[in-house]
N, C-alpha and C positions, 0 to 999 in steps of 0.2 A: 580482131578476134580476142587478143589478150585483154583489151579494155572491156570487151563484151563479157568475157568470163568473170573478170574482177567485179564489174558492176552487177552482174547477175548474182554472184555470191554475196555481195553486200546487200542487195535488195531482198535476198531470200535466206538470210540467216546462215550463210556459209555453205549452202547447198549449191553444187555446180550445175550448170545447164546440161540437158541431154543433147545429143547430136542433132535431133530434130529441132530443139529450141535454138541451138546455135545457128542452124541453117535459116530458120524462120526469122530470127532476130537480126541477121545480117542480110536478109533478102536473097539468099542463095536458093537455087532450084532444088537442091537435094542434100542429103546429109553426107554424101561422099566428099563434097567440097569442104564441108566443115571438118570432116575427119582428116583430110589432107592438111588443112590449116593447123589443126591441133598437132598433127605429126611434125610439121615444120617447127612449131613453137617448142615441142619437146626436143627435137634434134638440136635446137639452138640453146637449150638449157634454160628456157624461160618458164616451163611448166614441167610437172611430172604427173603422169597418169598411172594410177594403180591398176595392175592387170586383173582381169576378171571381176571388175567392180564397175557398176554403172555410176555415172555422175561423180567420178573420183578424179578430180583435177586439182592438183596442188600448185599454187603459184609460187615460183621460186624467186620472183623479183617484186618490188613494190610497184604498183600501178596507180597513177593519178586518175581519179574519176571526177569529172566536173558534175555539179549538181544543179538542179532547177531551184527556183526560189522556195519551193516547198520541201527542199532537201532530198528530193527523189534523184537517184543516180541517173545521169545522162550517159549511158554506156553503149548505146547502139543507134546508128542511123543506117537504115537499109540502103544498100548500094543504089537501088533504083531511085531512091529519094534524091540522090545527088547526081543522077544521070550517069553513074559509072557502070560499065559492063560487069555482069556477074561472071564469076570464074567457075 
């Protein structure tokens, strides 16, 4: 999730993904799973979410994002694509 948010921000000029976009980007069934993941990242001090603001995720750590040959960020591989169970 941390890499997804960082890559999304890089690809979209600093704008953070919505919960729906996080869920879809990671192959989750709904946005509640994405919300739980973001809450865990916030609890661990890796991100900060601004209250009462949509798409307001601030990264508090540097995140390495691999890129494709065309310099597009490779920030998400849906769990289903690697055969992992969704949470």
